[in-house]
C-alpha positions as CSV (number, residue, x, y, z in Angstrom):
1,M,110.2,-48.8,-25.6
2,D,108.0,-45.8,-26.4
3,P,104.6,-46.0,-27.9
4,I,103.9,-44.8,-31.3
5,S,102.6,-41.2,-31.7
6,V,98.9,-40.9,-32.4
7,P,96.4,-38.0,-32.0
8,D,95.6,-37.7,-28.3
9,D,91.8,-37.7,-29.0
10,T,90.6,-39.1,-25.7
11,A,88.0,-38.4,-23.2
12,F,89.3,-40.8,-20.6
13,A,92.2,-43.3,-20.9
14,P,95.4,-42.5,-23.0
15,A,95.0,-43.0,-26.7
16,A,98.5,-43.9,-27.7
17,R,99.3,-47.4,-28.9
18,A,102.5,-49.4,-29.2
19,G,103.9,-49.9,-32.7
20,E,104.1,-53.2,-34.4
21,D,107.8,-53.8,-33.5
22,V,107.1,-53.1,-29.8
23,L,104.1,-55.5,-29.8
24,V,106.3,-58.3,-31.4
25,W,108.9,-57.7,-28.7
26,Q,106.3,-57.8,-25.9
27,T,104.6,-60.9,-27.2
28,S,107.9,-62.7,-27.5
29,A,108.9,-61.6,-23.9
30,F,105.7,-63.1,-22.5
31,N,105.9,-66.3,-24.5
32,S,109.4,-66.9,-23.4
33,D,108.3,-67.1,-19.8
34,L,106.9,-70.6,-19.7
35,I,105.5,-70.3,-16.2
36,A,103.6,-67.2,-17.1
37,V,102.2,-68.9,-20.3
38,A,101.2,-72.0,-18.2
39,L,99.4,-69.8,-15.6
40,L,97.5,-67.9,-18.2
41,E,96.3,-71.1,-19.9
42,A,95.3,-72.6,-16.5
43,M,92.8,-69.8,-15.8
44,P,89.2,-71.2,-15.9
45,G,87.8,-68.4,-18.0
46,P,88.8,-66.0,-20.8
47,A,92.0,-64.1,-20.0
48,M,94.4,-61.7,-21.8
49,V,97.7,-60.0,-21.1
50,L,97.9,-56.3,-21.9
51,N,100.7,-53.9,-22.2
52,R,100.8,-50.4,-20.7
53,Q,98.8,-49.1,-23.7
54,R,96.1,-51.6,-22.9
55,Q,96.8,-53.7,-26.0
56,I,96.6,-57.5,-26.0
57,V,100.0,-59.2,-26.2
58,A,98.8,-62.7,-25.3
59,S,95.6,-64.6,-24.6
60,N,94.5,-68.0,-23.4
61,S,92.5,-70.6,-25.4
62,Q,89.3,-69.8,-23.4
63,L,89.3,-66.3,-25.0
64,Q,90.0,-67.8,-28.3
65,V,87.1,-70.2,-28.0
66,M,84.8,-67.3,-26.9
67,F,85.5,-65.6,-30.2
68,T,85.7,-68.8,-32.3
69,T,89.2,-68.2,-33.5
70,T,92.3,-70.4,-33.3
71,D,94.5,-67.6,-34.4
72,C,95.9,-65.8,-31.3
73,E,97.8,-63.4,-33.5
74,S,94.5,-61.9,-34.8
75,L,93.9,-60.6,-31.3
76,I,97.4,-59.1,-30.8
77,G,97.4,-55.3,-30.6
78,R,93.7,-54.9,-30.0
79,R,92.2,-53.5,-26.8
80,P,89.6,-55.4,-24.7
81,G,86.5,-53.5,-25.9
82,E,87.5,-54.0,-29.5
83,V,87.7,-57.8,-29.0
84,L,84.5,-57.9,-26.9
85,G,82.6,-56.0,-29.5
86,C,81.8,-53.0,-27.4
87,V,79.8,-50.4,-29.4
88,R,81.7,-47.6,-27.8
89,A,85.0,-48.8,-29.1
90,R,84.0,-47.9,-32.5
91,E,82.9,-44.3,-31.7
92,R,86.5,-42.9,-32.1
93,V,89.4,-43.9,-34.3
94,T,91.4,-44.1,-31.1
95,G,89.2,-47.0,-30.0
96,C,88.5,-48.7,-26.6
97,G,88.9,-46.5,-23.5
98,T,88.9,-43.1,-25.2
99,T,85.2,-42.1,-25.3
100,P,83.3,-40.2,-22.5
101,A,81.3,-43.4,-21.7
102,C,84.6,-45.3,-21.1
103,A,84.8,-43.5,-17.8
104,Q,81.9,-45.6,-16.6
105,C,83.5,-48.9,-17.9
106,G,84.5,-51.3,-15.1
107,A,87.2,-53.0,-17.3
108,V,89.0,-49.8,-18.2
109,Q,88.8,-48.7,-14.6
110,A,90.3,-52.0,-13.3
111,I,93.1,-51.9,-15.9
112,L,94.1,-48.3,-15.1
113,E,94.0,-48.9,-11.4
114,S,96.2,-52.0,-11.6
115,L,98.8,-50.0,-13.7
116,A,98.7,-47.1,-11.3
117,T,99.1,-49.1,-8.2
118,H,101.1,-52.0,-9.4
119,G,98.5,-54.2,-7.7
120,R,95.2,-56.0,-8.2
121,A,91.8,-54.4,-9.1
122,V,88.4,-56.1,-9.3
123,T,85.3,-54.5,-10.8
124,E,82.1,-55.3,-12.7
125,C,81.8,-54.4,-16.3
126,R,78.6,-53.9,-18.3
127,L,78.8,-53.2,-22.0
128,R,76.6,-53.2,-25.1
129,T,78.1,-55.3,-27.8
130,S,77.6,-55.7,-31.6
131,F,77.6,-59.5,-31.3
132,R,74.1,-60.8,-32.0
133,T,74.8,-64.1,-30.1
134,S,75.1,-62.2,-26.8
135,S,71.7,-60.5,-27.2
136,G,73.5,-57.2,-27.3
137,A,74.8,-57.1,-23.8
138,L,77.6,-58.6,-21.7
139,N,78.2,-58.5,-18.0
140,F,81.6,-59.5,-16.5
141,R,83.5,-59.4,-13.3
142,V,86.9,-58.2,-14.3
143,F,90.2,-59.1,-12.4
144,A,93.2,-57.0,-13.4
145,T,96.6,-57.9,-11.9
146,Y,99.9,-56.0,-12.6
147,A,103.0,-58.0,-13.6
148,E,106.5,-57.4,-14.9
149,I,107.4,-60.0,-17.4
150,G,110.6,-59.9,-19.4
151,G,111.3,-56.4,-18.1
152,E,107.9,-55.3,-19.6
153,E,105.0,-53.8,-17.6
154,M,101.9,-55.8,-18.2
155,V,98.4,-56.4,-16.8
156,V,96.8,-59.8,-16.7
157,V,93.1,-59.4,-17.2
158,A,90.6,-62.3,-16.4
159,F,86.9,-62.3,-17.1
160,M,84.1,-64.1,-15.2
161,D,80.8,-64.1,-17.2
162,L,78.0,-62.8,-15.1
163,S,75.5,-62.4,-18.0
164,E,73.2,-65.3,-17.0
165,E,73.2,-64.5,-13.4
166,K,72.5,-60.8,-14.0
167,R,69.8,-61.6,-16.5
168,R,68.1,-64.0,-14.1
169,K,68.2,-61.6,-11.2
170,A,66.9,-58.7,-13.3
171,L,64.0,-60.7,-14.6
172,E,63.1,-62.1,-11.2
173,R,63.4,-58.8,-9.4
174,T,61.4,-56.9,-12.0
175,L,58.7,-59.5,-12.3
176,F,58.2,-60.0,-8.6
177,R,58.1,-56.2,-8.0
178,N,55.6,-55.7,-10.8
179,L,53.4,-58.5,-9.5
180,Q,53.5,-57.0,-6.1
181,D,52.6,-53.6,-7.3
182,E,49.6,-55.0,-9.3
183,C,48.3,-57.0,-6.4
184,T,48.6,-54.4,-3.6
185,R,45.6,-52.2,-4.3
186,P,42.9,-54.9,-4.6
187,L,44.2,-56.7,-1.5
188,L,43.6,-53.5,0.5
189,H,39.9,-53.9,-0.2
190,A,39.8,-57.6,0.3
191,G,39.2,-57.3,4.1
192,P,36.0,-55.2,3.8
193,V,34.6,-57.5,1.1
194,R,35.1,-60.6,3.3
195,N,33.5,-58.7,6.2
196,D,30.4,-57.7,4.1
197,E,31.3,-54.1,4.6
198,V,31.1,-53.2,0.8
199,A,27.8,-52.0,-0.6
200,P,26.4,-54.2,-3.4
201,A,26.9,-51.4,-5.9
202,D,30.6,-51.4,-5.1
203,E,30.9,-55.1,-5.5
204,T,30.7,-54.9,-9.2
205,E,33.5,-52.4,-9.4
206,F,35.6,-54.4,-7.1
207,L,35.1,-57.6,-9.2
208,Q,36.0,-55.7,-12.3
209,E,39.2,-54.5,-10.6
210,F,40.1,-58.0,-9.8
211,G,39.4,-59.0,-13.4
212,D,41.7,-56.3,-14.6
213,L,44.3,-57.4,-12.0
214,S,44.2,-60.9,-13.4
215,S,44.7,-59.6,-16.9
216,R,47.7,-57.4,-15.9
217,V,49.4,-60.2,-13.9
218,L,49.1,-62.6,-16.8
219,G,50.5,-59.8,-19.1
220,Q,53.5,-59.3,-16.8
221,I,54.3,-63.0,-16.8
222,E,54.0,-63.2,-20.6
223,A,56.1,-60.1,-21.1
224,H,59.0,-61.6,-19.2
225,R,58.6,-65.0,-20.9
226,Q,58.9,-63.1,-24.2
227,L,61.9,-61.1,-23.1
228,L,63.7,-64.4,-22.3
229,A,62.8,-65.6,-25.8
230,A,64.1,-62.4,-27.3
231,E,67.4,-62.7,-25.5
232,S,67.8,-66.3,-26.7
233,G,66.9,-65.5,-30.3
234,E,63.8,-67.5,-30.1
235,L,61.2,-64.8,-30.3
236,V,58.9,-65.0,-33.3
237,V,57.6,-61.8,-34.9
238,L,53.9,-62.0,-35.8
239,E,52.8,-59.2,-38.1
240,R,49.4,-57.7,-38.6
241,D,47.8,-54.3,-39.3
242,V,47.8,-52.3,-36.0
243,D,45.6,-49.4,-35.0
244,I,48.3,-47.2,-33.6
245,R,46.1,-44.8,-31.7
246,G,44.1,-47.7,-30.3
247,L,47.2,-49.5,-29.1
248,L,48.6,-46.3,-27.5
249,E,45.4,-45.6,-25.7
250,Q,45.2,-49.1,-24.4
251,Q,48.8,-49.0,-23.0
252,I,48.2,-45.6,-21.5
253,A,45.1,-46.9,-19.7
254,V,47.2,-49.8,-18.3
255,C,49.9,-47.4,-17.0
256,R,47.3,-45.1,-15.5
257,K,46.0,-48.0,-13.3
258,A,49.5,-49.1,-12.3
259,R,51.3,-47.8,-9.3
260,V,53.7,-45.8,-11.4
261,G,50.9,-43.9,-13.1
262,R,49.0,-42.8,-10.1
263,G,48.8,-39.0,-9.7
264,R,50.5,-38.3,-13.1
265,E,49.0,-37.2,-16.3
266,I,49.7,-38.8,-19.7
267,G,49.0,-36.8,-22.9
268,L,48.6,-38.4,-26.4
269,Y,49.0,-36.9,-29.8
270,T,48.8,-38.9,-33.1
271,E,49.1,-37.6,-36.7
272,G,49.4,-38.9,-40.2
273,F,48.2,-42.5,-40.3
274,E,45.6,-45.0,-39.2
275,S,47.4,-48.3,-39.1
276,L,50.9,-49.9,-39.3
277,R,52.0,-53.4,-40.3
278,T,54.1,-54.7,-37.4
279,D,54.0,-57.0,-34.4
280,P,51.4,-55.4,-32.0
281,V,52.5,-57.4,-29.0
282,Q,56.2,-56.3,-29.2
283,L,55.2,-52.7,-30.0
284,A,53.0,-52.7,-26.9
285,R,55.9,-54.0,-24.8
286,I,58.1,-51.2,-26.2
287,V,55.5,-48.5,-25.4
288,D,55.0,-49.9,-21.9
289,G,58.7,-49.9,-21.2
290,L,59.1,-46.3,-22.4
291,L,56.0,-45.1,-20.6
292,S,56.9,-46.8,-17.3
293,N,60.4,-45.3,-17.3
294,A,59.1,-41.8,-18.1
295,L,56.5,-42.1,-15.3
296,E,59.1,-43.3,-12.9
297,A,61.1,-40.1,-13.6
298,T,58.0,-37.9,-13.2
299,P,56.9,-36.5,-9.8
300,E,53.2,-36.8,-8.8
301,S,51.1,-34.2,-10.6
302,G,53.7,-34.2,-13.4
303,R,53.0,-35.0,-17.0
304,V,54.3,-37.4,-19.7
305,E,53.7,-36.7,-23.4
306,V,53.3,-39.4,-26.0
307,C,53.5,-38.5,-29.7
308,A,53.0,-40.8,-32.7
309,T,53.5,-39.5,-36.3
310,H,53.8,-41.1,-39.7
311,A,57.3,-40.8,-41.0
312,G,56.6,-41.8,-44.6
313,D,57.8,-45.3,-44.3
314,G,56.7,-46.1,-40.7
315,L,56.1,-44.9,-37.2
316,T,58.0,-42.3,-35.2
317,L,57.1,-42.5,-31.6
318,T,58.3,-40.1,-28.9
319,V,57.9,-40.2,-25.1
320,H,58.7,-37.1,-23.2
321,N,59.1,-36.2,-19.6
322,A,60.4,-33.0,-18.0
323,G,63.3,-34.7,-16.0
324,V,66.9,-34.6,-17.0
325,I,69.1,-37.7,-16.9
326,P,72.6,-37.0,-15.4
327,L,75.4,-37.4,-18.0
328,D,77.1,-40.4,-16.3
329,V,73.7,-42.2,-16.4
330,Q,73.1,-41.2,-20.0
331,Q,76.3,-43.0,-20.9
332,Q,74.9,-46.3,-19.5
333,I,71.4,-46.2,-20.8
334,F,70.5,-49.4,-22.8
335,Q,72.9,-51.5,-20.8
336,R,71.4,-54.6,-19.3
337,S,71.2,-54.6,-15.4
338,F,71.9,-50.9,-15.2
339,S,69.4,-48.8,-13.2
340,T,69.3,-45.5,-11.4
341,R,66.9,-47.0,-8.8
342,D,67.9,-48.9,-5.8
343,G,68.1,-52.7,-5.8
344,E,70.2,-55.3,-7.4
345,G,68.8,-57.0,-10.5
346,R,66.9,-54.0,-11.9
347,G,67.2,-52.2,-15.1
348,I,65.8,-54.2,-18.0
349,G,63.5,-51.4,-19.2
350,T,65.5,-49.4,-21.8
351,Y,67.7,-52.5,-22.6
352,S,64.6,-54.6,-23.5
353,V,63.2,-51.7,-25.5
354,K,66.4,-51.4,-27.6
355,L,66.5,-55.2,-28.0
356,L,62.9,-55.5,-29.3
357,V,63.1,-52.4,-31.5
358,E,66.4,-53.0,-33.2
359,R,66.5,-56.8,-33.3
360,Y,62.9,-57.8,-33.9
361,L,61.1,-54.8,-35.4
362,D,64.0,-53.6,-37.6
363,G,63.8,-50.1,-36.1
364,S,65.9,-47.7,-34.1
365,V,65.8,-46.1,-30.7
366,E,67.6,-43.0,-29.3
367,F,67.2,-40.4,-26.6
368,T,68.1,-36.8,-25.7
369,S,68.2,-35.3,-22.3
370,D,68.9,-31.7,-21.3
371,E,67.7,-28.9,-19.1
372,T,65.9,-27.1,-22.0
373,H,63.9,-30.0,-23.4
374,G,63.8,-32.6,-20.7
375,T,64.1,-36.3,-21.7
376,V,62.8,-37.5,-25.0
377,F,63.0,-41.2,-26.2
378,T,62.4,-41.6,-29.9
379,V,61.5,-44.9,-31.6
380,A,61.3,-45.4,-35.3
381,V,59.6,-48.6,-36.6
382,P,59.2,-49.4,-40.3
383,D,55.9,-50.3,-41.9
384,R,56.5,-53.9,-42.9
385,A,53.7,-53.7,-45.5
386,L,55.8,-51.2,-47.4
387,G,58.8,-53.5,-47.5
388,R,56.7,-56.3,-48.9
389,R,55.3,-54.1,-51.7
390,A,58.7,-52.9,-52.6
391,A,59.9,-56.5,-52.9
């Protein structure tokens, strides 16, 4: 049976979908095979059966539990990203698999490979989701297996949830790396101090450096504790009037002392206001995340520019560096566990920034990156005092 005709508006996988009568036939063909139905239900995790147009024709109870529905029919005809709440699936009317970013999606890749080879494909899939219960991110290992059932070409797709594992690894790796970076420089001087090779005048500076180290280490631990709370929905927003320039100057000073800031310049420009009613701790985490990423992308002797302006109803903050993010990387920015740097379990920077800005400070974050202007991340955060006065 041929798929229905639709505009072929796709940047990756075919856009055409099967019509309602075709879906009814395919669902009936699958359900009439009692062994196939039993095997689908026996799978330990969420699983679905797709037709050649990547539409669901059957699902197991694990998938239905995942989406708190007992109505399997409500899933029929939809594509995986549309069921999983992928934000990319809503970018085009043709839906899941048809946007430029879908070329980086492990689930679409596995499904297409299985259809093309009539075999089995296994990949990992990261996606940003509109579901608040998943903290805005999902990580799966995807198993796609080709099958012919009732004379119809189908793909059985099973999902293994890696979200908790990826979250733990990302937090552990980043925390340990940050603590190691913070501790390295003072330890280089510890030998001379123990051997009385440091002049008395230098001892005060050294002790001050150790004091700063203690504060930064405690700050790193607290930042990761709060990120865990943010992902679980337990983070409490504590508002107060914040001196924006003072907060930015403090975070810039911290970054200059860190490994990532050595040999790099940071410029600061503010205009239009003195204070903002928001959560200063979370705003500081956001600034630190954006600054750290910008400095990572900046070579030594390079420069990062920070600009904060009053937008009428809140703060607009931009962080600029001269580097350019490759297009395939741009399509994966804000995904948990994605990183351009080596090492498994990295990549909570931009993800955590988006989580804190949008879910806890009621703001927005976006970025642009091109050869002409470099890379600019823009954060807009409302003044909560204005919201209270309006109420």
